C-alpha positions, 0 to 999 in steps of 0.5 A: 499500500505504501508502494501504490501510494507513493506511485500515485503522489508521484503522478500528481507531482510531476504533472504539477511542477515539471516548468520548475525542473526544466528551468533548474536543469537549464540554469545548472547547465548554463555556463555562459550566463544566457539566463539571469534568473529563474523568471528570465529563464522561464519567460526565455524558454516560454518566448522562444520555444513555446510554453509545452517546452516547460514540459519538456521531458514529462514522459521519463519525468512522470514514469520516474516519479511514479516508479521512484515513490513505488520503489522509495515507499516500499523499499523503505518500510521493508527496510524499517521493518527489518531495523523494529524492534522485536519486543516493541514494535517501534523503528529507532531514528538511528534505524529510520535514518539507514532504512531511508538511505538505503531506499535512496541508494535503490532507487538512485541506481533502479530507477532515477539515474537512466530515467534523469540521464534521458530527461535531462538529455531531452531538456537540455535541447533548444530550438522550437522545430521537432526536426532540428532536435537530435532527441524526438522523444524519451524512447528515441532519446534511451536509443541513441544513448545506447547506440552511441555510448552503451548502455552504461551511458544510461547509468552517467552521475550514477555516483553523484545520483547515489550520494545525493538520493542517499542523503536526501531520502535518510533526511526526509523520512526521518524529518516526516516522521518527527513533524508528524509526531511534533506538529500532530501527534500522529504515531506511525502505524496508529490508524489516524489519518491527517488532514491533507493540509496537515501532510503537506505542511510536515512534507514541505518541511521535511522537503527543505534540508535535503536540497540545500546539504546536496546541492554539489551532488546535484549540479554534478549529476547534472553536468555528468548525465548531460554530456555525452561523447559525441565530439570527443573526450568527456569534459568530466571524468567522473564525480570527483574531477567535476566537483573540482573542475567546476570549483576551479573554472566557476567558484564555489557558488556555482556547486549550488547552481540551481538551488533555489529552482530546486527549493521551489520544486523539492518542498512542495512535490514532497508537499503534494506526494505527502497529501495523497500517500498519507491518505491512502496510507491512513485510510489503509491503516484505518481500515485494517485496524477496524477490521483486526480490532473486530 
């Protein structure tokens, strides 16, 4: 049920917040300063490529979020059950943190990396005319990457993605549970269903810490995923080399490029996802507990 609730929340999140993700990607890939900020980037894309360009990469993004949240919520539930105290049935903060990290690593390797490689390659394309674009769509893009770079090309940037997602999810699951208890006296498995607005507040707050802590990993991930072998040698040889190169060429602030659109996307995205997921999980828990009690 947690896996299903996560996938439904993922569809809602992707549909609402894709334009912010497109802007974030364009800002992170902008080395020459073409975009002056979030609003300028959004208006420039709309003016030169049309409004639909703000939803570029939506198909892989929505599919990726649906599968990612299903795996994240499901694997986190399985890992938490392994860390439960056999006597009390409760999960310690340490166990919750490790469960979140494990769920983040799994989603990064199995789902996030290949989908984000395709999404970023599609998002970095500029222009109105489809026939002039290298990649015609998600499936065509994946095929081209495999043909030109091999299957490994779909896992470009996997190391920073693992670091980013593992850290993000360990912080997010721990914080979400803490805010639920602190703000609403809601404990996992107690059958209490939070109001959607309560879930949104907890989810929003839980989603703020990750982007600040993992900014460099996200920038490096985007740069590694965006580069292709078409034109010779790769600029970035790996995660550490990319961090050093970006720092040397663009300064330390460049490692947090796109932070503001990430903060505009991830906390609201977590708010939307948890508002949906908590309703599904809460209704299931209440029905299951009532049935068990009878």
